[in-house]
ChimeraX commands (.cxc) that place a marker at each C-alpha (Angstrom):
marker #1 position 96.24,88.55,122.55 radius 0.5
marker #1 position 98.19,86.41,125.07 radius 0.5
marker #1 position 100.28,83.49,124.08 radius 0.5
marker #1 position 97.96,81.06,126.03 radius 0.5
marker #1 position 94.66,82.09,123.70 radius 0.5
marker #1 position 96.90,81.99,120.59 radius 0.5
marker #1 position 98.01,78.51,121.43 radius 0.5
marker #1 position 94.35,77.68,122.00 radius 0.5
marker #1 position 93.38,79.01,118.58 radius 0.5
marker #1 position 96.22,76.83,116.98 radius 0.5
marker #1 position 94.58,73.77,118.46 radius 0.5
marker #1 position 91.29,74.77,116.87 radius 0.5
marker #1 position 92.98,75.06,113.41 radius 0.5
marker #1 position 93.24,72.44,110.81 radius 0.5
marker #1 position 96.41,71.58,109.11 radius 0.5
marker #1 position 96.53,70.10,105.60 radius 0.5
marker #1 position 99.56,69.06,103.89 radius 0.5
marker #1 position 99.90,68.79,100.07 radius 0.5
marker #1 position 102.64,68.57,97.32 radius 0.5
marker #1 position 104.54,71.85,96.81 radius 0.5
marker #1 position 105.83,73.42,93.65 radius 0.5
marker #1 position 109.53,75.22,93.33 radius 0.5
marker #1 position 112.66,73.53,93.94 radius 0.5
marker #1 position 113.32,70.23,95.66 radius 0.5
marker #1 position 114.15,67.68,92.97 radius 0.5
marker #1 position 112.60,64.31,93.42 radius 0.5
marker #1 position 111.72,65.22,96.87 radius 0.5
marker #1 position 108.98,67.48,95.33 radius 0.5
marker #1 position 107.04,64.62,93.81 radius 0.5
marker #1 position 107.24,62.32,96.98 radius 0.5
marker #1 position 106.82,64.59,99.96 radius 0.5
marker #1 position 103.72,66.94,100.87 radius 0.5
marker #1 position 105.50,70.05,102.18 radius 0.5
marker #1 position 103.12,72.68,101.42 radius 0.5
marker #1 position 100.91,73.49,104.58 radius 0.5
marker #1 position 97.31,74.76,104.69 radius 0.5
marker #1 position 96.10,76.24,107.71 radius 0.5
marker #1 position 92.30,76.23,107.89 radius 0.5
marker #1 position 90.43,77.87,110.71 radius 0.5
marker #1 position 86.55,78.26,110.97 radius 0.5
marker #1 position 86.22,81.53,112.97 radius 0.5
marker #1 position 82.33,81.16,113.56 radius 0.5
marker #1 position 82.97,77.67,115.04 radius 0.5
marker #1 position 85.88,78.93,117.55 radius 0.5
marker #1 position 85.30,78.32,121.40 radius 0.5
marker #1 position 88.43,80.66,122.35 radius 0.5
marker #1 position 87.06,83.78,120.52 radius 0.5
marker #1 position 84.34,85.82,122.13 radius 0.5
marker #1 position 81.38,86.92,119.81 radius 0.5
marker #1 position 82.81,90.39,119.60 radius 0.5
marker #1 position 86.13,89.24,118.47 radius 0.5
marker #1 position 84.40,87.00,115.76 radius 0.5
marker #1 position 82.75,89.94,114.42 radius 0.5
marker #1 position 85.70,92.18,114.24 radius 0.5
marker #1 position 87.66,89.48,112.58 radius 0.5
marker #1 position 85.20,88.71,109.90 radius 0.5
marker #1 position 84.99,92.54,109.18 radius 0.5
marker #1 position 88.72,93.10,109.30 radius 0.5
marker #1 position 89.52,90.04,107.24 radius 0.5
marker #1 position 86.58,89.60,105.03 radius 0.5
marker #1 position 88.65,89.60,101.87 radius 0.5
marker #1 position 90.43,86.60,103.31 radius 0.5
marker #1 position 87.41,84.55,104.52 radius 0.5
marker #1 position 85.81,82.10,102.07 radius 0.5
marker #1 position 81.94,81.52,101.78 radius 0.5
marker #1 position 82.26,78.85,104.38 radius 0.5
marker #1 position 83.59,81.28,107.02 radius 0.5
marker #1 position 87.04,79.66,106.91 radius 0.5
marker #1 position 90.20,81.45,107.06 radius 0.5
marker #1 position 92.58,79.74,104.95 radius 0.5
marker #1 position 96.45,80.39,105.00 radius 0.5
marker #1 position 99.10,78.57,103.25 radius 0.5
marker #1 position 103.07,78.33,103.12 radius 0.5
marker #1 position 105.37,76.43,100.60 radius 0.5
marker #1 position 108.35,78.77,101.39 radius 0.5
marker #1 position 110.78,75.91,102.36 radius 0.5
marker #1 position 111.25,72.45,101.67 radius 0.5
marker #1 position 110.49,71.19,104.82 radius 0.5
marker #1 position 106.78,70.56,106.10 radius 0.5
marker #1 position 107.66,71.43,109.65 radius 0.5
marker #1 position 109.12,74.74,108.77 radius 0.5
marker #1 position 106.05,75.48,106.52 radius 0.5
marker #1 position 103.80,74.59,109.28 radius 0.5
marker #1 position 105.62,76.80,111.72 radius 0.5
marker #1 position 105.57,79.76,109.16 radius 0.5
marker #1 position 101.79,79.39,108.46 radius 0.5
marker #1 position 101.12,79.35,112.05 radius 0.5
marker #1 position 103.27,82.67,112.52 radius 0.5
marker #1 position 101.14,84.16,109.82 radius 0.5
marker #1 position 97.93,83.20,111.43 radius 0.5
marker #1 position 98.90,84.56,114.77 radius 0.5
marker #1 position 100.10,88.02,113.22 radius 0.5
marker #1 position 96.99,88.25,111.30 radius 0.5
marker #1 position 94.49,87.60,114.09 radius 0.5
marker #1 position 96.31,89.76,116.55 radius 0.5
marker #1 position 96.47,92.81,113.81 radius 0.5
marker #1 position 92.78,92.15,113.21 radius 0.5
marker #1 position 91.79,92.44,116.67 radius 0.5
marker #1 position 94.08,95.60,117.28 radius 0.5
marker #1 position 91.70,98.55,117.68 radius 0.5
marker #1 position 92.00,101.06,114.84 radius 0.5
marker #1 position 93.40,104.55,115.75 radius 0.5
marker #1 position 90.77,107.28,114.91 radius 0.5
marker #1 position 91.75,109.86,112.45 radius 0.5
marker #1 position 92.81,113.08,113.90 radius 0.5
marker #1 position 91.35,116.09,112.05 radius 0.5
marker #1 position 93.50,118.93,111.27 radius 0.5
marker #1 position 93.07,122.27,110.37 radius 0.5
marker #1 position 93.76,123.89,107.12 radius 0.5
marker #1 position 96.68,126.20,107.47 radius 0.5
marker #1 position 96.10,129.94,107.03 radius 0.5
marker #1 position 98.54,130.22,104.17 radius 0.5
marker #1 position 96.73,127.48,102.24 radius 0.5
marker #1 position 93.77,129.49,102.50 radius 0.5
marker #1 position 95.07,132.65,101.50 radius 0.5
marker #1 position 96.93,131.18,98.55 radius 0.5
marker #1 position 93.52,129.48,97.24 radius 0.5
marker #1 position 91.72,132.72,97.37 radius 0.5
marker #1 position 94.74,134.58,95.64 radius 0.5
marker #1 position 94.53,131.89,92.81 radius 0.5
marker #1 position 90.65,132.36,92.68 radius 0.5
marker #1 position 90.82,136.21,92.53 radius 0.5
marker #1 position 93.27,135.98,89.41 radius 0.5
marker #1 position 91.17,133.36,87.64 radius 0.5
marker #1 position 88.33,135.69,88.16 radius 0.5
marker #1 position 90.09,138.62,86.82 radius 0.5
marker #1 position 91.16,136.88,83.68 radius 0.5
marker #1 position 87.76,135.71,82.86 radius 0.5
marker #1 position 86.49,139.24,83.34 radius 0.5
marker #1 position 89.18,140.38,80.86 radius 0.5
marker #1 position 87.48,137.99,78.25 radius 0.5
marker #1 position 84.19,139.57,78.66 radius 0.5
marker #1 position 83.05,142.41,76.08 radius 0.5
marker #1 position 83.51,145.77,77.28 radius 0.5
marker #1 position 80.25,147.53,78.74 radius 0.5
marker #1 position 78.96,150.57,76.85 radius 0.5
marker link #1:1,2 radius 0.2
marker link #1:2,3 radius 0.2
marker link #1:3,4 radius 0.2
marker link #1:4,5 radius 0.2
marker link #1:5,6 radius 0.2
marker link #1:6,7 radius 0.2
marker link #1:7,8 radius 0.2
marker link #1:8,9 radius 0.2
marker link #1:9,10 radius 0.2
marker link #1:10,11 radius 0.2
marker link #1:11,12 radius 0.2
marker link #1:12,13 radius 0.2
marker link #1:13,14 radius 0.2
marker link #1:14,15 radius 0.2
marker link #1:15,16 radius 0.2
marker link #1:16,17 radius 0.2
marker link #1:17,18 radius 0.2
marker link #1:18,19 radius 0.2
marker link #1:19,20 radius 0.2
marker link #1:20,21 radius 0.2
marker link #1:21,22 radius 0.2
marker link #1:22,23 radius 0.2
marker link #1:23,24 radius 0.2
marker link #1:24,25 radius 0.2
marker link #1:25,26 radius 0.2
marker link #1:26,27 radius 0.2
marker link #1:27,28 radius 0.2
marker link #1:28,29 radius 0.2
marker link #1:29,30 radius 0.2
marker link #1:30,31 radius 0.2
marker link #1:31,32 radius 0.2
marker link #1:32,33 radius 0.2
marker link #1:33,34 radius 0.2
marker link #1:34,35 radius 0.2
marker link #1:35,36 radius 0.2
marker link #1:36,37 radius 0.2
marker link #1:37,38 radius 0.2
marker link #1:38,39 radius 0.2
marker link #1:39,40 radius 0.2
marker link #1:40,41 radius 0.2
marker link #1:41,42 radius 0.2
marker link #1:42,43 radius 0.2
marker link #1:43,44 radius 0.2
marker link #1:44,45 radius 0.2
marker link #1:45,46 radius 0.2
marker link #1:46,47 radius 0.2
marker link #1:47,48 radius 0.2
marker link #1:48,49 radius 0.2
marker link #1:49,50 radius 0.2
marker link #1:50,51 radius 0.2
marker link #1:51,52 radius 0.2
marker link #1:52,53 radius 0.2
marker link #1:53,54 radius 0.2
marker link #1:54,55 radius 0.2
marker link #1:55,56 radius 0.2
marker link #1:56,57 radius 0.2
marker link #1:57,58 radius 0.2
marker link #1:58,59 radius 0.2
marker link #1:59,60 radius 0.2
marker link #1:60,61 radius 0.2
marker link #1:61,62 radius 0.2
marker link #1:62,63 radius 0.2
marker link #1:63,64 radius 0.2
marker link #1:64,65 radius 0.2
marker link #1:65,66 radius 0.2
marker link #1:66,67 radius 0.2
marker link #1:67,68 radius 0.2
marker link #1:68,69 radius 0.2
marker link #1:69,70 radius 0.2
marker link #1:70,71 radius 0.2
marker link #1:71,72 radius 0.2
marker link #1:72,73 radius 0.2
marker link #1:73,74 radius 0.2
marker link #1:74,75 radius 0.2
marker link #1:75,76 radius 0.2
marker link #1:76,77 radius 0.2
marker link #1:77,78 radius 0.2
marker link #1:78,79 radius 0.2
marker link #1:79,80 radius 0.2
marker link #1:80,81 radius 0.2
marker link #1:81,82 radius 0.2
marker link #1:82,83 radius 0.2
marker link #1:83,84 radius 0.2
marker link #1:84,85 radius 0.2
marker link #1:85,86 radius 0.2
marker link #1:86,87 radius 0.2
marker link #1:87,88 radius 0.2
marker link #1:88,89 radius 0.2
marker link #1:89,90 radius 0.2
marker link #1:90,91 radius 0.2
marker link #1:91,92 radius 0.2
marker link #1:92,93 radius 0.2
marker link #1:93,94 radius 0.2
marker link #1:94,95 radius 0.2
marker link #1:95,96 radius 0.2
marker link #1:96,97 radius 0.2
marker link #1:97,98 radius 0.2
marker link #1:98,99 radius 0.2
marker link #1:99,100 radius 0.2
marker link #1:100,101 radius 0.2
marker link #1:101,102 radius 0.2
marker link #1:102,103 radius 0.2
marker link #1:103,104 radius 0.2
marker link #1:104,105 radius 0.2
marker link #1:105,106 radius 0.2
marker link #1:106,107 radius 0.2
marker link #1:107,108 radius 0.2
marker link #1:108,109 radius 0.2
marker link #1:109,110 radius 0.2
marker link #1:110,111 radius 0.2
marker link #1:111,112 radius 0.2
marker link #1:112,113 radius 0.2
marker link #1:113,114 radius 0.2
marker link #1:114,115 radius 0.2
marker link #1:115,116 radius 0.2
marker link #1:116,117 radius 0.2
marker link #1:117,118 radius 0.2
marker link #1:118,119 radius 0.2
marker link #1:119,120 radius 0.2
marker link #1:120,121 radius 0.2
marker link #1:121,122 radius 0.2
marker link #1:122,123 radius 0.2
marker link #1:123,124 radius 0.2
marker link #1:124,125 radius 0.2
marker link #1:125,126 radius 0.2
marker link #1:126,127 radius 0.2
marker link #1:127,128 radius 0.2
marker link #1:128,129 radius 0.2
marker link #1:129,130 radius 0.2
marker link #1:130,131 radius 0.2
marker link #1:131,132 radius 0.2
marker link #1:132,133 radius 0.2
marker link #1:133,134 radius 0.2
marker link #1:134,135 radius 0.2
marker link #1:135,136 radius 0.2
view
């Protein structure tokens, strides 16, 4: 995805800040450093309908009932840095979700593996034959 479209996506996102846990002393009680990014996928004007469907499928476990993708960061003591971190997470998540999945290449079972399986099968069959009572 191009940088221009990503910046347009950022403008559609809603940012919310709240008080964060962790280190920071008195600062923790006074400053809202934790940043939450909320992005409503279905309401986006930047994404095409196909892209919205792909994102909804690939990120279904991260999207809530209202159709919002919510990401948060409280890694640093700075609200600005946390905002940058959460935006990077968002960009990475969206670009990864829109990348086409590579189809699995079917591989052939090697001849040696087949022979080994048949050999083991024959040995087990012979063992079981030996357990049977003799035919008279």
